[in-house]
N, C-alpha and C positions, 0 to 999 in steps of 0.2 A: 597498757591499753591506751594511754594518752598519746604515746609515740605513734601508734598505729593510726589513730584518728588524725593526728597532724599530718602524717605522710599521705593519708587518703585525701585530706583537704587540699594539700599542695598539688595533687594531681590535677585538680580542676580549676586552679587559679591561673590567671594569665601570668607569664613570666615577668618578674620585676626586673627593671634595669639595674645593673650593678652600680654600686655607689662610686667606686674608684675608676670608672671608665666613661667613655663617651657613648655608652649604650643608649642613654636617654636622648641625647642629641640625634643619634642615628635613627631612633624610632620616630622622632619628630620629622626628620628629613624624609623618611619613608612615607609617613602619613601625608605630608605635603605633596610628594611626588605622586602618590595614588590619587589624591584629590585633583591635581593638575591633569593627570591622564584621563580621569572621568570627565572633567570639563572639556578637554580636547575632543573626546569621543562624542560628547553631546553637540559640540560645535560642528563637527564633521557631519553628524546626522542631520542637523538643521540645514547645513549648506547643501547636502544631497537632496533634501526635501524641496528646498527652494529651486534648485536646478531642475528637478523633475517637474515641478509645477510650472516653470517658465518655458521649458522647451516644448515646441509644438509636437503633438502626437504623430508618430509615423505610422501611417496605415498602409497595409499591403493589399 
């Protein structure tokens, strides 16, 4: 019964990086890349908002 419980608990745990590999470094790199992409999207949104607010409205 304890083996079934452990197997079920392992299904819901996030994967642990392997000890003998660079998996932990890779996870850190991916986290930093995601953060950089989020910041870049926010900067692009801000720039578009500034551009929209400074351009004169075109009326037809």
